[in-house]
N, CA, C and O of each residue as an XYZ file, in Angstrom:
356
protein
N       2.733     11.840      0.244
C       2.306     10.330      0.147
C       3.635      9.580      0.090
O       4.586      9.957     -0.595
N       3.628      8.482      0.866
C       4.837      7.629      1.050
C       4.920      6.894     -0.352
O       3.943      6.401     -0.916
N       6.161      6.886     -0.816
C       6.407      6.303     -2.199
C       6.190      4.782     -2.179
O       5.882      4.122     -3.172
N       6.400      4.254     -0.828
C       6.393      2.691     -0.762
C       5.087      2.234     -0.732
O       4.924      1.021     -0.866
N       3.987      3.048     -0.565
C       2.540      2.746     -0.555
C       2.140      2.684     -1.974
O       2.097      3.690     -2.683
N       1.848      1.494     -2.383
C       1.335      1.380     -3.829
C      -0.286      1.463     -3.907
O      -1.032      1.054     -3.016
N      -0.662      2.001     -5.000
C      -2.065      2.042     -5.333
C      -2.587      0.562     -5.452
O      -1.929     -0.266     -6.082
N      -3.738      0.247     -4.860
C      -4.236     -1.087     -4.730
C      -5.554     -1.212     -5.532
O      -5.964     -2.328     -5.850
N      -6.175     -0.165     -5.841
C      -7.542     -0.144     -6.348
C      -7.580     -0.470     -7.822
O      -6.712      0.029     -8.538
N      -8.497     -1.256     -8.343
C      -8.720     -1.353     -9.797
C      -7.747     -2.070    -10.535
O      -7.422     -1.714    -11.668
N      -7.166     -3.247     -9.858
C      -6.198     -4.008    -10.617
C      -6.712     -5.382    -10.878
O      -7.573     -5.887    -10.158
N      -6.222     -5.950    -11.841
C      -6.653     -7.451    -12.160
C      -5.432     -8.224    -12.198
O      -4.583     -7.952    -13.047
N      -5.250     -9.179    -11.348
C      -6.078     -9.578    -10.165
C      -6.119     -8.510     -9.023
O      -5.206     -7.702     -8.849
N      -7.270     -8.571     -8.245
C      -7.341     -7.567     -7.031
C      -6.236     -7.695     -6.097
O      -5.516     -8.692     -6.035
N      -6.117     -6.620     -5.346
C      -5.098     -6.631     -4.366
C      -5.315     -7.805     -3.317
O      -6.440     -8.137     -2.943
N      -4.193     -8.380     -2.892
C      -4.352     -9.517     -1.960
C      -4.318     -8.897     -0.494
O      -3.952     -7.734     -0.326
N      -4.702     -9.693      0.535
C      -4.666     -9.417      1.736
C      -3.183     -8.918      2.281
O      -2.960     -7.957      3.018
N      -2.374     -9.713      1.790
C      -0.875     -9.314      2.093
C      -0.501     -7.947      1.608
O       0.075     -7.184      2.383
N      -0.784     -7.582      0.390
C      -0.617     -6.354     -0.246
C      -1.236     -5.203      0.685
O      -0.579     -4.214      1.010
N      -2.524     -5.420      1.070
C      -3.104     -4.361      1.940
C      -2.451     -4.149      3.127
O      -2.260     -3.034      3.612
N      -2.035     -5.399      3.703
C      -1.388     -5.191      5.094
C      -0.073     -4.518      5.050
O       0.295     -3.746      5.935
N       0.703     -4.849      3.904
C       1.997     -4.210      3.728
C       1.747     -2.825      3.492
O       2.507     -2.037      4.054
N       0.785     -2.347      2.734
C       0.472     -0.901      2.648
C       0.051     -0.252      3.936
O       0.388      0.899      4.214
N      -0.605     -0.918      4.631
C      -1.098     -0.514      6.045
C       0.163     -0.264      6.953
O       0.331      0.801      7.548
N       1.063     -1.358      7.017
C       2.232     -1.280      7.812
C       3.061      0.004      7.389
O       3.557      0.728      8.252
N       3.189      0.252      6.091
C       4.054      1.388      5.608
C       3.297      2.736      5.938
O       3.959      3.761      6.103
N       2.041      2.747      6.028
C       1.355      4.026      6.368
C       1.580      4.268      7.804
O       1.873      5.405      8.172
N       1.465      3.265      8.680
C       1.546      3.479     10.130
C       2.918      3.709     10.354
O       3.116      4.597     11.183
N       4.009      3.147      9.836
C       5.408      3.491      9.956
C       5.722      4.971      9.615
O       6.483      5.648     10.307
N       5.101      5.426      8.526
C       5.276      6.849      8.026
C       4.616      7.733      9.086
O       5.260      8.655      9.587
N       3.266      7.465      9.470
C       2.678      8.272     10.424
C       3.220      8.297     11.826
O       3.058      9.303     12.517
N       3.868      7.222     12.288
C       4.371      7.189     13.663
C       5.767      7.576     13.661
O       6.294      7.992     14.693
N       6.417      7.464     12.542
C       7.973      7.742     12.560
C       8.735      6.549     13.027
O       9.950      6.656     13.190
N       8.153      5.474     13.244
C       8.872      4.223     13.716
C       8.890      3.184     12.675
O       7.872      2.846     12.070
N      10.057      2.681     12.473
C      10.244      1.568     11.432
C       9.912      0.332     12.248
O       9.188     -0.545     11.778
N      10.442      0.252     13.486
C      10.165     -0.913     14.397
C       9.914     -0.169     15.780
O      10.790      0.487     16.344
N       8.658     -0.336     16.252
C       8.471      0.326     17.524
C       9.134     -0.328     18.718
O       9.492     -1.504     18.650
N       9.308      0.399     19.806
C       9.932     -0.048     21.076
C       8.942     -0.995     21.731
O       7.773     -1.030     21.349
N       9.364     -1.707     22.643
C       8.361     -2.653     23.307
C       7.174     -1.936     23.953
O       6.057     -2.449     24.015
N       7.474     -0.716     24.433
C       6.401      0.056     25.071
C       5.361      0.483     23.994
O       4.214      0.674     24.399
N       5.591      0.634     22.832
C       4.793      1.077     21.829
C       4.295     -0.055     20.853
O       3.529      0.206     19.925
N       4.739     -1.254     21.093
C       4.583     -2.414     20.107
C       3.110     -2.643     20.048
O       2.609     -2.824     18.939
N       2.350     -2.655     21.125
C       0.937     -3.045     21.112
C       0.122     -2.065     20.330
O      -0.677     -2.464     19.483
N       0.309     -0.711     20.604
C      -0.268      0.289     19.954
C      -0.077      0.366     18.514
O      -1.015      0.585     17.748
N       1.230      0.173     18.101
C       1.667      0.158     16.736
C       0.930     -1.015     15.877
O       0.411     -0.846     14.773
N       0.989     -2.264     16.620
C       0.417     -3.558     15.943
C      -1.159     -3.285     15.855
O      -1.776     -3.594     14.835
N      -1.755     -2.730     16.897
C      -3.256     -2.499     16.858
C      -3.612     -1.422     15.690
O      -4.665     -1.481     15.057
N      -2.685     -0.503     15.493
C      -2.941      0.433     14.420
C      -2.799     -0.195     12.969
O      -3.574      0.079     12.053
N      -1.804     -1.002     12.868
C      -1.579     -1.648     11.633
C      -2.903     -2.526     11.297
O      -3.371     -2.555     10.159
N      -3.399     -3.158     12.260
C      -4.541     -3.988     12.099
C      -5.773     -3.264     11.806
O      -6.597     -3.740     11.025
N      -5.952     -2.114     12.399
C      -7.075     -1.331     12.223
C      -7.065     -0.616     10.840
O      -8.101     -0.482     10.188
N      -5.777     -0.134     10.393
C      -5.784      0.363      9.063
C      -6.037     -0.695      8.082
O      -6.735     -0.503      7.086
N      -5.479     -1.800      8.353
C      -5.631     -2.964      7.212
C      -7.148     -3.289      7.102
O      -7.663     -3.574      6.021
N      -7.839     -3.234      8.274
C      -9.261     -3.515      8.193
C     -10.018     -2.558      7.417
O     -10.760     -2.904      6.498
N      -9.845     -1.384      7.769
C     -10.567     -0.264      7.049
C     -10.158      0.004      5.602
O     -10.927      0.519      4.791
N      -8.813     -0.399      5.297
C      -8.406     -0.196      3.995
C      -9.129     -1.388      3.071
O      -9.474     -1.164      1.911
N      -9.293     -2.528      3.648
C      -9.924     -3.586      2.931
C     -11.379     -3.262      2.688
O     -11.927     -3.559      1.627
N     -12.007     -2.642      3.690
C     -13.355     -2.208      3.438
C     -13.548     -1.239      2.343
O     -14.403     -1.337      1.463
N     -12.544     -0.148      2.495
C     -12.706      0.836      1.387
C     -12.497      0.278      0.020
O     -13.241      0.580     -0.913
N     -11.382     -0.622     -0.111
C     -11.128     -1.141     -1.513
C     -12.269     -2.100     -1.961
O     -12.421     -2.329     -3.161
N     -13.123     -2.700     -0.964
C     -14.263     -3.558     -1.477
C     -15.382     -2.605     -1.858
O     -16.199     -2.881     -2.736
N     -15.387     -1.509     -1.187
C     -16.697     -0.600     -1.452
C     -16.477      0.274     -2.578
O     -17.509      0.750     -3.050
N     -15.446      0.587     -3.100
C     -15.162      1.547     -4.289
C     -15.681      0.989     -5.588
O     -15.608     -0.224     -5.783
N     -16.175      1.758     -6.448
C     -16.611      1.467     -7.684
C     -15.942      2.207     -8.791
O     -15.396      3.279     -8.530
N     -15.934      1.753     -9.948
C     -15.196      2.562    -11.148
C     -15.872      1.979    -12.434
O     -16.329      0.837    -12.473
N     -15.894      2.719    -13.317
C     -16.333      2.378    -14.708
C     -15.161      2.038    -15.582
O     -15.248      1.495    -16.683
N     -13.969      2.443    -14.934
C     -12.637      2.277    -15.829
C     -12.291      0.675    -15.791
O     -12.577     -0.033    -14.826
N     -11.686      0.239    -16.884
C     -11.334     -1.198    -16.834
C     -10.084     -1.400    -15.795
O      -9.303     -0.502    -15.481
N     -10.048     -2.656    -15.356
C      -8.903     -2.828    -14.502
C      -7.640     -2.882    -15.110
O      -7.388     -3.381    -16.206
N      -6.686     -2.215    -14.161
C      -5.303     -2.027    -14.766
C      -4.464     -3.437    -14.760
O      -4.637     -4.255    -13.856
N      -3.617     -3.642    -15.747
C      -2.840     -4.852    -15.627
C      -1.591     -4.589    -14.762
O      -0.883     -3.603    -14.970
N      -1.332     -5.473    -13.801
C      -0.338     -5.275    -12.995
C       1.188     -5.161    -13.582
O       2.015     -4.352    -13.160
N       1.396     -6.031    -14.540
C       2.609     -6.112    -15.213
C       2.849     -4.722    -16.017
O       3.900     -4.106    -15.842
N       1.923     -4.281    -16.834
C       2.071     -3.097    -17.507
C       2.233     -1.902    -16.593
O       2.973     -0.990    -16.963
N       1.588     -1.824    -15.397
C       1.774     -0.729    -14.479
C       3.194     -0.798    -13.988
O       3.861      0.232    -13.901
N       3.685     -1.990    -13.660
C       4.912     -2.193    -13.015
C       6.060     -1.720    -14.005
O       7.069     -1.123    -13.630
N       5.777     -2.063    -15.305
C       6.895     -1.644    -16.271
C       6.748     -0.121    -16.379
O       7.809      0.486    -16.524
N       5.719      0.539    -16.339
C       5.567      2.033    -16.496
C       6.415      2.498    -15.131
O       7.304      3.345    -15.211
N       6.112      1.965    -14.089
C       6.841      2.450    -12.814
C       8.351      2.290    -12.937
O       9.089      3.156    -12.469
N       8.842      1.200    -13.557
C      10.210      1.007    -13.750
C      10.880      2.053    -14.717
O      11.979      2.543    -14.455
N      10.207      2.352    -15.781
C      10.450      3.295    -16.736
C      10.585      4.786    -16.067
O      11.537      5.539    -16.272
N       9.510      5.062    -15.267
C       9.622      6.456    -14.490
C      10.865      6.561    -13.652
O      11.520      7.601    -13.567
N      11.155      5.461    -13.052
C      12.236      5.358    -12.098
C      13.623      5.453    -12.897
O      14.615      6.063    -12.499
N      13.522      4.812    -13.976
C      14.895      4.816    -14.787
C      15.060      6.165    -15.389
O      16.190      6.629    -15.538
N      13.961      6.844    -15.755
C      13.923      8.270    -16.322
C      14.461      9.341    -15.231
O      15.099     10.346    -15.542
N      14.103      8.973    -13.886
C      14.431      9.826    -12.866
C      15.880      9.633    -12.305
O      16.520     10.508    -11.721
N      16.290      8.388    -12.563
C      17.565      7.959    -12.017
C      18.380      7.222    -13.063
O      18.597      6.021    -12.909
N      18.847      7.883    -14.132
C      19.581      7.372    -15.213
C      20.895      6.808    -14.678
O      21.488      7.410    -13.783
N      21.364      5.689    -15.186
C      22.460      4.999    -14.738
C      23.854      5.714    -15.313
O      24.954      5.244    -15.023
């Protein structure tokens, strides 16, 4: 799993379209191996990002859970702590 792709399901407030697109872009970058595609591959790359964004949006809207939504600030604080524990100054 690409560490830059963040979990987007079951948060309050829900994931924004921009967050879903950013995660899709990271996924396509990881899958293709391109950070920025060449002109020859740009159309295919952009098309893939749009397709992944669309299906990811559908997925997030169709998922169900009985768990209460997670708080973004609390989860971000936990992630910062994990990072600090892994990489002490």
